[in-house]
PyMOL Python script that loads the backbone (N, CA, C, O; Angstrom):
from pymol import cmd

cmd.read_pdbstr("""\
ATOM      1  N   MET A   1      60.390 133.993  76.717  1.00  0.00           N
ATOM      2  CA  MET A   1      60.017 132.694  77.216  1.00  0.00           C
ATOM      3  C   MET A   1      58.573 132.686  77.721  1.00  0.00           C
ATOM      4  O   MET A   1      57.917 131.644  77.715  1.00  0.00           O
ATOM      5  N   ARG A   2      58.085 133.831  78.152  1.00  0.00           N
ATOM      6  CA  ARG A   2      56.711 133.881  78.667  1.00  0.00           C
ATOM      7  C   ARG A   2      55.681 133.591  77.589  1.00  0.00           C
ATOM      8  O   ARG A   2      54.600 133.084  77.887  1.00  0.00           O
ATOM      9  N   ARG A   3      55.995 133.901  76.361  1.00  0.00           N
ATOM     10  CA  ARG A   3      55.019 133.730  75.283  1.00  0.00           C
ATOM     11  C   ARG A   3      55.098 132.353  74.615  1.00  0.00           C
ATOM     12  O   ARG A   3      54.302 132.050  73.726  1.00  0.00           O
ATOM     13  N   ARG A   4      56.035 131.536  75.030  1.00  0.00           N
ATOM     14  CA  ARG A   4      56.158 130.232  74.381  1.00  0.00           C
ATOM     15  C   ARG A   4      54.870 129.429  74.557  1.00  0.00           C
ATOM     16  O   ARG A   4      54.117 129.619  75.512  1.00  0.00           O
ATOM     17  N   GLN A   5      54.649 128.543  73.620  1.00  0.00           N
ATOM     18  CA  GLN A   5      53.419 127.758  73.592  1.00  0.00           C
ATOM     19  C   GLN A   5      53.752 126.278  73.717  1.00  0.00           C
ATOM     20  O   GLN A   5      54.728 125.794  73.142  1.00  0.00           O
ATOM     21  N   ALA A   6      52.922 125.566  74.480  1.00  0.00           N
ATOM     22  CA  ALA A   6      53.095 124.127  74.630  1.00  0.00           C
ATOM     23  C   ALA A   6      52.355 123.421  73.508  1.00  0.00           C
ATOM     24  O   ALA A   6      51.178 123.683  73.261  1.00  0.00           O
ATOM     25  N   VAL A   7      53.061 122.519  72.830  1.00  0.00           N
ATOM     26  CA  VAL A   7      52.471 121.742  71.743  1.00  0.00           C
ATOM     27  C   VAL A   7      52.676 120.266  72.092  1.00  0.00           C
ATOM     28  O   VAL A   7      53.803 119.816  72.295  1.00  0.00           O
ATOM     29  N   GLU A   8      51.579 119.529  72.158  1.00  0.00           N
ATOM     30  CA  GLU A   8      51.691 118.103  72.441  1.00  0.00           C
ATOM     31  C   GLU A   8      52.065 117.388  71.147  1.00  0.00           C
ATOM     32  O   GLU A   8      51.311 117.399  70.174  1.00  0.00           O
ATOM     33  N   ILE A   9      53.249 116.766  71.153  1.00  0.00           N
ATOM     34  CA  ILE A   9      53.720 116.107  69.930  1.00  0.00           C
ATOM     35  C   ILE A   9      53.303 114.636  69.882  1.00  0.00           C
ATOM     36  O   ILE A   9      53.075 114.089  68.803  1.00  0.00           O
ATOM     37  N   THR A  10      53.208 114.017  71.016  1.00  0.00           N
ATOM     38  CA  THR A  10      52.652 112.673  71.161  1.00  0.00           C
ATOM     39  C   THR A  10      51.986 112.640  72.532  1.00  0.00           C
ATOM     40  O   THR A  10      52.297 113.475  73.380  1.00  0.00           O
ATOM     41  N   PRO A  11      51.100 111.720  72.764  1.00  0.00           N
ATOM     42  CA  PRO A  11      50.463 111.672  74.090  1.00  0.00           C
ATOM     43  C   PRO A  11      51.506 111.643  75.210  1.00  0.00           C
ATOM     44  O   PRO A  11      52.358 110.756  75.268  1.00  0.00           O
ATOM     45  N   GLY A  12      51.415 112.625  76.083  1.00  0.00           N
ATOM     46  CA  GLY A  12      52.340 112.709  77.204  1.00  0.00           C
ATOM     47  C   GLY A  12      53.649 113.419  76.929  1.00  0.00           C
ATOM     48  O   GLY A  12      54.447 113.612  77.846  1.00  0.00           O
ATOM     49  N   ARG A  13      53.890 113.813  75.680  1.00  0.00           N
ATOM     50  CA  ARG A  13      55.131 114.532  75.323  1.00  0.00           C
ATOM     51  C   ARG A  13      54.785 115.911  74.800  1.00  0.00           C
ATOM     52  O   ARG A  13      54.079 116.063  73.803  1.00  0.00           O
ATOM     53  N   THR A  14      55.294 116.904  75.490  1.00  0.00           N
ATOM     54  CA  THR A  14      55.010 118.291  75.137  1.00  0.00           C
ATOM     55  C   THR A  14      56.299 118.996  74.755  1.00  0.00           C
ATOM     56  O   THR A  14      57.341 118.797  75.380  1.00  0.00           O
ATOM     57  N   LEU A  15      56.218 119.809  73.737  1.00  0.00           N
ATOM     58  CA  LEU A  15      57.344 120.608  73.266  1.00  0.00           C
ATOM     59  C   LEU A  15      56.924 122.066  73.373  1.00  0.00           C
ATOM     60  O   LEU A  15      55.824 122.435  72.961  1.00  0.00           O
ATOM     61  N   HIS A  16      57.799 122.890  73.926  1.00  0.00           N
ATOM     62  CA  HIS A  16      57.504 124.322  74.024  1.00  0.00           C
ATOM     63  C   HIS A  16      58.142 125.040  72.838  1.00  0.00           C
ATOM     64  O   HIS A  16      59.335 124.886  72.578  1.00  0.00           O
ATOM     65  N   VAL A  17      57.347 125.817  72.132  1.00  0.00           N
ATOM     66  CA  VAL A  17      57.823 126.536  70.948  1.00  0.00           C
ATOM     67  C   VAL A  17      57.492 128.017  71.074  1.00  0.00           C
ATOM     68  O   VAL A  17      56.553 128.410  71.766  1.00  0.00           O
ATOM     69  N   HIS A  18      58.277 128.810  70.396  1.00  0.00           N
ATOM     70  CA  HIS A  18      58.011 130.244  70.367  1.00  0.00           C
ATOM     71  C   HIS A  18      56.896 130.524  69.376  1.00  0.00           C
ATOM     72  O   HIS A  18      56.810 129.866  68.339  1.00  0.00           O
ATOM     73  N   PRO A  19      56.044 131.490  69.678  1.00  0.00           N
ATOM     74  CA  PRO A  19      54.962 131.818  68.738  1.00  0.00           C
ATOM     75  C   PRO A  19      55.527 132.449  67.463  1.00  0.00           C
ATOM     76  O   PRO A  19      56.626 133.002  67.469  1.00  0.00           O
ATOM     77  N   PRO A  20      54.763 132.360  66.374  1.00  0.00           N
ATOM     78  CA  PRO A  20      55.270 132.865  65.090  1.00  0.00           C
ATOM     79  C   PRO A  20      55.623 134.344  65.118  1.00  0.00           C
ATOM     80  O   PRO A  20      56.535 134.768  64.408  1.00  0.00           O
ATOM     81  N   GLU A  21      54.926 135.134  65.916  1.00  0.00           N
ATOM     82  CA  GLU A  21      55.231 136.572  65.973  1.00  0.00           C
ATOM     83  C   GLU A  21      56.648 136.812  66.479  1.00  0.00           C
ATOM     84  O   GLU A  21      57.364 137.664  65.952  1.00  0.00           O
ATOM     85  N   ASP A  22      57.055 136.058  67.508  1.00  0.00           N
ATOM     86  CA  ASP A  22      58.398 136.241  68.058  1.00  0.00           C
ATOM     87  C   ASP A  22      59.464 135.755  67.083  1.00  0.00           C
ATOM     88  O   ASP A  22      60.527 136.367  66.971  1.00  0.00           O
ATOM     89  N   ILE A  23      59.193 134.677  66.389  1.00  0.00           N
ATOM     90  CA  ILE A  23      60.137 134.187  65.391  1.00  0.00           C
ATOM     91  C   ILE A  23      60.254 135.204  64.249  1.00  0.00           C
ATOM     92  O   ILE A  23      61.352 135.486  63.769  1.00  0.00           O
ATOM     93  N   LEU A  24      59.129 135.739  63.830  1.00  0.00           N
ATOM     94  CA  LEU A  24      59.120 136.742  62.764  1.00  0.00           C
ATOM     95  C   LEU A  24      59.925 137.970  63.166  1.00  0.00           C
ATOM     96  O   LEU A  24      60.742 138.457  62.384  1.00  0.00           O
ATOM     97  N   LEU A  25      59.705 138.473  64.366  1.00  0.00           N
ATOM     98  CA  LEU A  25      60.446 139.648  64.828  1.00  0.00           C
ATOM     99  C   LEU A  25      61.946 139.356  64.907  1.00  0.00           C
ATOM    100  O   LEU A  25      62.762 140.198  64.533  1.00  0.00           O
ATOM    101  N   GLN A  26      62.307 138.181  65.387  1.00  0.00           N
ATOM    102  CA  GLN A  26      63.727 137.838  65.470  1.00  0.00           C
ATOM    103  C   GLN A  26      64.349 137.746  64.078  1.00  0.00           C
ATOM    104  O   GLN A  26      65.468 138.213  63.863  1.00  0.00           O
ATOM    105  N   LYS A  27      63.639 137.157  63.152  1.00  0.00           N
ATOM    106  CA  LYS A  27      64.164 137.053  61.786  1.00  0.00           C
ATOM    107  C   LYS A  27      64.311 138.441  61.147  1.00  0.00           C
ATOM    108  O   LYS A  27      65.257 138.686  60.397  1.00  0.00           O
ATOM    109  N   LEU A  28      63.377 139.341  61.446  1.00  0.00           N
ATOM    110  CA  LEU A  28      63.509 140.723  60.961  1.00  0.00           C
ATOM    111  C   LEU A  28      64.760 141.376  61.551  1.00  0.00           C
ATOM    112  O   LEU A  28      65.468 142.100  60.851  1.00  0.00           O
ATOM    113  N   ARG A  29      65.036 141.125  62.836  1.00  0.00           N
ATOM    114  CA  ARG A  29      66.253 141.666  63.466  1.00  0.00           C
ATOM    115  C   ARG A  29      67.497 141.106  62.794  1.00  0.00           C
ATOM    116  O   ARG A  29      68.427 141.852  62.487  1.00  0.00           O
ATOM    117  N   TRP A  30      67.519 139.790  62.564  1.00  0.00           N
ATOM    118  CA  TRP A  30      68.691 139.177  61.931  1.00  0.00           C
ATOM    119  C   TRP A  30      68.884 139.719  60.523  1.00  0.00           C
ATOM    120  O   TRP A  30      70.012 139.962  60.095  1.00  0.00           O
ATOM    121  N   TYR A  31      67.780 139.908  59.802  1.00  0.00           N
ATOM    122  CA  TYR A  31      67.861 140.444  58.453  1.00  0.00           C
ATOM    123  C   TYR A  31      68.475 141.847  58.490  1.00  0.00           C
ATOM    124  O   TYR A  31      69.351 142.169  57.688  1.00  0.00           O
ATOM    125  N   ARG A  32      68.017 142.661  59.411  1.00  0.00           N
ATOM    126  CA  ARG A  32      68.561 144.024  59.540  1.00  0.00           C
ATOM    127  C   ARG A  32      70.030 143.974  59.935  1.00  0.00           C
ATOM    128  O   ARG A  32      70.854 144.670  59.341  1.00  0.00           O
ATOM    129  N   GLN A  33      70.365 143.162  60.926  1.00  0.00           N
ATOM    130  CA  GLN A  33      71.748 143.084  61.409  1.00  0.00           C
ATOM    131  C   GLN A  33      72.693 142.555  60.331  1.00  0.00           C
ATOM    132  O   GLN A  33      73.883 142.868  60.347  1.00  0.00           O
ATOM    133  N   GLY A  34      72.180 141.765  59.408  1.00  0.00           N
ATOM    134  CA  GLY A  34      72.990 141.208  58.332  1.00  0.00           C
ATOM    135  C   GLY A  34      73.090 142.124  57.123  1.00  0.00           C
ATOM    136  O   GLY A  34      73.551 141.711  56.059  1.00  0.00           O
ATOM    137  N   GLY A  35      72.660 143.359  57.287  1.00  0.00           N
ATOM    138  CA  GLY A  35      72.761 144.311  56.187  1.00  0.00           C
ATOM    139  C   GLY A  35      71.651 144.176  55.161  1.00  0.00           C
ATOM    140  O   GLY A  35      71.758 144.695  54.050  1.00  0.00           O
ATOM    141  N   GLU A  36      70.579 143.476  55.537  1.00  0.00           N
ATOM    142  CA  GLU A  36      69.394 143.310  54.682  1.00  0.00           C
ATOM    143  C   GLU A  36      69.751 142.682  53.340  1.00  0.00           C
ATOM    144  O   GLU A  36      69.227 143.073  52.297  1.00  0.00           O
ATOM    145  N   THR A  37      70.649 141.704  53.382  1.00  0.00           N
ATOM    146  CA  THR A  37      71.077 141.061  52.140  1.00  0.00           C
ATOM    147  C   THR A  37      70.740 139.572  52.071  1.00  0.00           C
ATOM    148  O   THR A  37      70.850 138.961  51.009  1.00  0.00           O
ATOM    149  N   SER A  38      70.332 138.990  53.192  1.00  0.00           N
ATOM    150  CA  SER A  38      70.101 137.543  53.214  1.00  0.00           C
ATOM    151  C   SER A  38      68.769 137.177  52.562  1.00  0.00           C
ATOM    152  O   SER A  38      67.696 137.433  53.107  1.00  0.00           O
ATOM    153  N   GLU A  39      68.870 136.579  51.396  1.00  0.00           N
ATOM    154  CA  GLU A  39      67.654 136.135  50.717  1.00  0.00           C
ATOM    155  C   GLU A  39      66.951 135.049  51.527  1.00  0.00           C
ATOM    156  O   GLU A  39      65.723 134.957  51.522  1.00  0.00           O
ATOM    157  N   ARG A  40      67.731 134.234  52.215  1.00  0.00           N
ATOM    158  CA  ARG A  40      67.144 133.166  53.026  1.00  0.00           C
ATOM    159  C   ARG A  40      66.296 133.741  54.159  1.00  0.00           C
ATOM    160  O   ARG A  40      65.172 133.292  54.381  1.00  0.00           O
ATOM    161  N   GLN A  41      66.830 134.736  54.877  1.00  0.00           N
ATOM    162  CA  GLN A  41      66.059 135.340  55.968  1.00  0.00           C
ATOM    163  C   GLN A  41      64.784 135.982  55.425  1.00  0.00           C
ATOM    164  O   GLN A  41      63.711 135.819  56.006  1.00  0.00           O
ATOM    165  N   TRP A  42      64.895 136.697  54.332  1.00  0.00           N
ATOM    166  CA  TRP A  42      63.711 137.373  53.783  1.00  0.00           C
ATOM    167  C   TRP A  42      62.675 136.356  53.311  1.00  0.00           C
ATOM    168  O   TRP A  42      61.475 136.549  53.505  1.00  0.00           O
ATOM    169  N   ARG A  43      63.136 135.292  52.701  1.00  0.00           N
ATOM    170  CA  ARG A  43      62.230 134.221  52.261  1.00  0.00           C
ATOM    171  C   ARG A  43      61.539 133.582  53.476  1.00  0.00           C
ATOM    172  O   ARG A  43      60.345 133.286  53.427  1.00  0.00           O
ATOM    173  N   ASP A  44      62.288 133.374  54.557  1.00  0.00           N
ATOM    174  CA  ASP A  44      61.699 132.839  55.789  1.00  0.00           C
ATOM    175  C   ASP A  44      60.649 133.789  56.354  1.00  0.00           C
ATOM    176  O   ASP A  44      59.579 133.359  56.785  1.00  0.00           O
ATOM    177  N   ILE A  45      60.960 135.068  56.351  1.00  0.00           N
ATOM    178  CA  ILE A  45      60.034 136.093  56.861  1.00  0.00           C
ATOM    179  C   ILE A  45      58.732 136.049  56.069  1.00  0.00           C
ATOM    180  O   ILE A  45      57.647 135.998  56.648  1.00  0.00           O
ATOM    181  N   LEU A  46      58.844 136.069  54.753  1.00  0.00           N
ATOM    182  CA  LEU A  46      57.644 136.039  53.918  1.00  0.00           C
ATOM    183  C   LEU A  46      56.895 134.719  54.072  1.00  0.00           C
ATOM    184  O   LEU A  46      55.666 134.691  54.006  1.00  0.00           O
ATOM    185  N   GLY A  47      57.625 133.631  54.276  1.00  0.00           N
ATOM    186  CA  GLY A  47      56.990 132.336  54.484  1.00  0.00           C
ATOM    187  C   GLY A  47      56.167 132.297  55.759  1.00  0.00           C
ATOM    188  O   GLY A  47      55.061 131.756  55.768  1.00  0.00           O
ATOM    189  N   ILE A  48      56.694 132.864  56.829  1.00  0.00           N
ATOM    190  CA  ILE A  48      55.942 132.927  58.091  1.00  0.00           C
ATOM    191  C   ILE A  48      54.664 133.727  57.883  1.00  0.00           C
ATOM    192  O   ILE A  48      53.590 133.321  58.327  1.00  0.00           O
ATOM    193  N   ILE A  49      54.781 134.853  57.213  1.00  0.00           N
ATOM    194  CA  ILE A  49      53.610 135.698  56.975  1.00  0.00           C
ATOM    195  C   ILE A  49      52.591 134.958  56.111  1.00  0.00           C
ATOM    196  O   ILE A  49      51.394 135.004  56.395  1.00  0.00           O
ATOM    197  N   LEU A  50      53.041 134.292  55.085  1.00  0.00           N
ATOM    198  CA  LEU A  50      52.134 133.572  54.198  1.00  0.00           C
ATOM    199  C   LEU A  50      51.397 132.447  54.930  1.00  0.00           C
ATOM    200  O   LEU A  50      50.178 132.322  54.816  1.00  0.00           O
ATOM    201  N   VAL A  51      52.134 131.640  55.672  1.00  0.00           N
ATOM    202  CA  VAL A  51      51.535 130.492  56.347  1.00  0.00           C
ATOM    203  C   VAL A  51      50.674 130.903  57.542  1.00  0.00           C
ATOM    204  O   VAL A  51      49.629 130.304  57.793  1.00  0.00           O
ATOM    205  N   GLN A  52      51.111 131.913  58.267  1.00  0.00           N
ATOM    206  CA  GLN A  52      50.425 132.301  59.498  1.00  0.00           C
ATOM    207  C   GLN A  52      49.527 133.534  59.332  1.00  0.00           C
ATOM    208  O   GLN A  52      49.048 134.081  60.325  1.00  0.00           O
ATOM    209  N   ALA A  53      49.301 133.964  58.127  1.00  0.00           N
ATOM    210  CA  ALA A  53      48.621 135.240  57.855  1.00  0.00           C
ATOM    211  C   ALA A  53      47.405 135.503  58.732  1.00  0.00           C
ATOM    212  O   ALA A  53      47.292 136.580  59.316  1.00  0.00           O
ATOM    213  N   GLN A  54      46.513 134.560  58.834  1.00  0.00           N
ATOM    214  CA  GLN A  54      45.274 134.777  59.590  1.00  0.00           C
ATOM    215  C   GLN A  54      45.478 134.660  61.094  1.00  0.00           C
ATOM    216  O   GLN A  54      44.632 135.113  61.865  1.00  0.00           O
ATOM    217  N   ASN A  55      46.579 134.066  61.522  1.00  0.00           N
ATOM    218  CA  ASN A  55      46.800 133.818  62.945  1.00  0.00           C
ATOM    219  C   ASN A  55      47.730 134.811  63.617  1.00  0.00           C
ATOM    220  O   ASN A  55      47.803 134.849  64.845  1.00  0.00           O
ATOM    221  N   LEU A  56      48.442 135.615  62.843  1.00  0.00           N
ATOM    222  CA  LEU A  56      49.410 136.536  63.434  1.00  0.00           C
ATOM    223  C   LEU A  56      48.733 137.615  64.271  1.00  0.00           C
ATOM    224  O   LEU A  56      47.718 138.187  63.875  1.00  0.00           O
ATOM    225  N   ASP A  57      49.311 137.877  65.422  1.00  0.00           N
ATOM    226  CA  ASP A  57      48.842 138.952  66.292  1.00  0.00           C
ATOM    227  C   ASP A  57      49.505 140.240  65.798  1.00  0.00           C
ATOM    228  O   ASP A  57      50.600 140.602  66.227  1.00  0.00           O
ATOM    229  N   ARG A  58      48.812 140.914  64.891  1.00  0.00           N
ATOM    230  CA  ARG A  58      49.390 142.108  64.267  1.00  0.00           C
ATOM    231  C   ARG A  58      49.584 143.253  65.256  1.00  0.00           C
ATOM    232  O   ARG A  58      50.514 144.045  65.105  1.00  0.00           O
ATOM    233  N   ASP A  59      48.727 143.350  66.257  1.00  0.00           N
ATOM    234  CA  ASP A  59      48.918 144.391  67.276  1.00  0.00           C
ATOM    235  C   ASP A  59      50.236 144.164  68.013  1.00  0.00           C
ATOM    236  O   ASP A  59      50.992 145.109  68.239  1.00  0.00           O
ATOM    237  N   TYR A  60      50.511 142.927  68.385  1.00  0.00           N
ATOM    238  CA  TYR A  60      51.770 142.594  69.054  1.00  0.00           C
ATOM    239  C   TYR A  60      52.953 142.946  68.152  1.00  0.00           C
ATOM    240  O   TYR A  60      53.938 143.527  68.608  1.00  0.00           O
ATOM    241  N   LEU A  61      52.852 142.593  66.880  1.00  0.00           N
ATOM    242  CA  LEU A  61      53.932 142.897  65.944  1.00  0.00           C
ATOM    243  C   LEU A  61      54.136 144.398  65.812  1.00  0.00           C
ATOM    244  O   LEU A  61      55.273 144.868  65.828  1.00  0.00           O
ATOM    245  N   ARG A  62      53.071 145.144  65.684  1.00  0.00           N
ATOM    246  CA  ARG A  62      53.184 146.599  65.470  1.00  0.00           C
ATOM    247  C   ARG A  62      53.668 147.336  66.709  1.00  0.00           C
ATOM    248  O   ARG A  62      54.253 148.413  66.594  1.00  0.00           O
ATOM    249  N   VAL A  63      53.435 146.780  67.886  1.00  0.00           N
ATOM    250  CA  VAL A  63      53.954 147.379  69.117  1.00  0.00           C
ATOM    251  C   VAL A  63      55.439 147.071  69.276  1.00  0.00           C
ATOM    252  O   VAL A  63      56.218 147.941  69.665  1.00  0.00           O
ATOM    253  N   ASN A  64      55.826 145.846  68.980  1.00  0.00           N
ATOM    254  CA  ASN A  64      57.192 145.416  69.261  1.00  0.00           C
ATOM    255  C   ASN A  64      58.192 145.663  68.141  1.00  0.00           C
ATOM    256  O   ASN A  64      59.385 145.780  68.417  1.00  0.00           O
ATOM    257  N   ALA A  65      57.761 145.746  66.909  1.00  0.00           N
ATOM    258  CA  ALA A  65      58.691 145.999  65.808  1.00  0.00           C
ATOM    259  C   ALA A  65      59.444 147.320  65.973  1.00  0.00           C
ATOM    260  O   ALA A  65      60.652 147.354  65.736  1.00  0.00           O
ATOM    261  N   PRO A  66      58.773 148.418  66.374  1.00  0.00           N
ATOM    262  CA  PRO A  66      59.530 149.668  66.567  1.00  0.00           C
ATOM    263  C   PRO A  66      60.548 149.571  67.704  1.00  0.00           C
ATOM    264  O   PRO A  66      61.620 150.172  67.629  1.00  0.00           O
ATOM    265  N   VAL A  67      60.225 148.828  68.741  1.00  0.00           N
ATOM    266  CA  VAL A  67      61.148 148.641  69.864  1.00  0.00           C
ATOM    267  C   VAL A  67      62.437 147.982  69.382  1.00  0.00           C
ATOM    268  O   VAL A  67      63.524 148.300  69.865  1.00  0.00           O
ATOM    269  N   LEU A  68      62.309 147.071  68.435  1.00  0.00           N
ATOM    270  CA  LEU A  68      63.460 146.356  67.894  1.00  0.00           C
ATOM    271  C   LEU A  68      64.092 147.064  66.696  1.00  0.00           C
ATOM    272  O   LEU A  68      65.111 146.617  66.170  1.00  0.00           O
ATOM    273  N   GLY A  69      63.486 148.162  66.273  1.00  0.00           N
ATOM    274  CA  GLY A  69      64.026 148.919  65.144  1.00  0.00           C
ATOM    275  C   GLY A  69      63.767 148.280  63.789  1.00  0.00           C
ATOM    276  O   GLY A  69      64.546 148.465  62.854  1.00  0.00           O
ATOM    277  N   VAL A  70      62.659 147.518  63.678  1.00  0.00           N
ATOM    278  CA  VAL A  70      62.365 146.841  62.414  1.00  0.00           C
ATOM    279  C   VAL A  70      60.955 147.136  61.902  1.00  0.00           C
ATOM    280  O   VAL A  70      60.414 146.373  61.102  1.00  0.00           O
ATOM    281  N   ALA A  71      60.362 148.231  62.356  1.00  0.00           N
ATOM    282  CA  ALA A  71      58.989 148.560  61.946  1.00  0.00           C
ATOM    283  C   ALA A  71      58.887 148.720  60.435  1.00  0.00           C
ATOM    284  O   ALA A  71      57.911 148.279  59.830  1.00  0.00           O
ATOM    285  N   ASP A  72      59.877 149.342  59.825  1.00  0.00           N
ATOM    286  CA  ASP A  72      59.854 149.520  58.375  1.00  0.00           C
ATOM    287  C   ASP A  72      59.939 148.180  57.647  1.00  0.00           C
ATOM    288  O   ASP A  72      59.274 147.979  56.630  1.00  0.00           O
ATOM    289  N   LEU A  73      60.750 147.272  58.162  1.00  0.00           N
ATOM    290  CA  LEU A  73      60.859 145.956  57.544  1.00  0.00           C
ATOM    291  C   LEU A  73      59.577 145.153  57.718  1.00  0.00           C
ATOM    292  O   LEU A  73      59.169 144.425  56.813  1.00  0.00           O
ATOM    293  N   LEU A  74      58.940 145.284  58.882  1.00  0.00           N
ATOM    294  CA  LEU A  74      57.670 144.598  59.103  1.00  0.00           C
ATOM    295  C   LEU A  74      56.632 145.091  58.103  1.00  0.00           C
ATOM    296  O   LEU A  74      55.931 144.289  57.486  1.00  0.00           O
ATOM    297  N   ALA A  75      56.533 146.399  57.941  1.00  0.00           N
ATOM    298  CA  ALA A  75      55.563 146.959  56.999  1.00  0.00           C
ATOM    299  C   ALA A  75      55.836 146.452  55.586  1.00  0.00           C
ATOM    300  O   ALA A  75      54.910 146.090  54.860  1.00  0.00           O
ATOM    301  N   ARG A  76      57.092 146.427  55.206  1.00  0.00           N
ATOM    302  CA  ARG A  76      57.468 145.927  53.869  1.00  0.00           C
ATOM    303  C   ARG A  76      57.111 144.447  53.717  1.00  0.00           C
ATOM    304  O   ARG A  76      56.564 144.036  52.693  1.00  0.00           O
ATOM    305  N   ALA A  77      57.421 143.660  54.729  1.00  0.00           N
ATOM    306  CA  ALA A  77      57.135 142.225  54.675  1.00  0.00           C
ATOM    307  C   ALA A  77      55.636 141.963  54.600  1.00  0.00           C
ATOM    308  O   ALA A  77      55.197 141.094  53.847  1.00  0.00           O
ATOM    309  N   LEU A  78      54.848 142.705  55.373  1.00  0.00           N
ATOM    310  CA  LEU A  78      53.392 142.533  55.321  1.00  0.00           C
ATOM    311  C   LEU A  78      52.844 142.920  53.948  1.00  0.00           C
ATOM    312  O   LEU A  78      51.937 142.271  53.428  1.00  0.00           O
ATOM    313  N   ARG A  79      53.400 143.977  53.369  1.00  0.00           N
ATOM    314  CA  ARG A  79      52.986 144.385  52.023  1.00  0.00           C
ATOM    315  C   ARG A  79      53.294 143.293  51.020  1.00  0.00           C
ATOM    316  O   ARG A  79      52.437 142.910  50.223  1.00  0.00           O
ATOM    317  N   GLU A  80      54.515 142.794  51.060  1.00  0.00           N
ATOM    318  CA  GLU A  80      54.927 141.772  50.090  1.00  0.00           C
ATOM    319  C   GLU A  80      54.254 140.431  50.343  1.00  0.00           C
ATOM    320  O   GLU A  80      53.931 139.704  49.403  1.00  0.00           O
ATOM    321  N   GLY A  81      54.045 140.106  51.615  1.00  0.00           N
ATOM    322  CA  GLY A  81      53.516 138.795  51.968  1.00  0.00           C
ATOM    323  C   GLY A  81      52.006 138.676  51.905  1.00  0.00           C
ATOM    324  O   GLY A  81      51.471 137.593  51.666  1.00  0.00           O
ATOM    325  N   THR A  82      51.306 139.809  52.125  1.00  0.00           N
ATOM    326  CA  THR A  82      49.840 139.742  52.154  1.00  0.00           C
ATOM    327  C   THR A  82      49.162 140.844  51.366  1.00  0.00           C
ATOM    328  O   THR A  82      47.948 140.816  51.162  1.00  0.00           O
ATOM    329  N   GLY A  83      49.944 141.811  50.925  1.00  0.00           N
ATOM    330  CA  GLY A  83      49.351 142.923  50.202  1.00  0.00           C
ATOM    331  C   GLY A  83      48.794 144.010  51.100  1.00  0.00           C
ATOM    332  O   GLY A  83      48.098 144.906  50.622  1.00  0.00           O
ATOM    333  N   GLU A  84      49.086 143.951  52.400  1.00  0.00           N
ATOM    334  CA  GLU A  84      48.612 144.994  53.321  1.00  0.00           C
ATOM    335  C   GLU A  84      49.768 145.856  53.761  1.00  0.00           C
ATOM    336  O   GLU A  84      50.933 145.514  53.558  1.00  0.00           O
ATOM    337  N   ALA A  85      49.435 146.976  54.365  1.00  0.00           N
ATOM    338  CA  ALA A  85      50.483 147.881  54.864  1.00  0.00           C
ATOM    339  C   ALA A  85      50.666 147.713  56.338  1.00  0.00           C
ATOM    340  O   ALA A  85      51.503 148.389  56.937  1.00  0.00           O
TER     341      ALA A  85
END
""", "prot")
cmd.dss("prot")
cmd.show_as("cartoon", "prot")
cmd.util.cbc("prot")
cmd.orient("prot")
């Protein structure tokens, strides 16, 4: 909750959303917990990487992915989504 971001949707109306890095990490966890078979989760993961490529805090991802046990999936997703390791 500390990392959530305020987005003004209309004047005077603010919506708090989770940053893409946290959504990406959660989707990687769900993909792993689901036996790495959900094409929808993997497509969502690659979509986040594709759309947010230049904005992702890769240091945050690389620190937190091992804590969640998804560092290998993150590396794979970055390779497939951007061509990097």
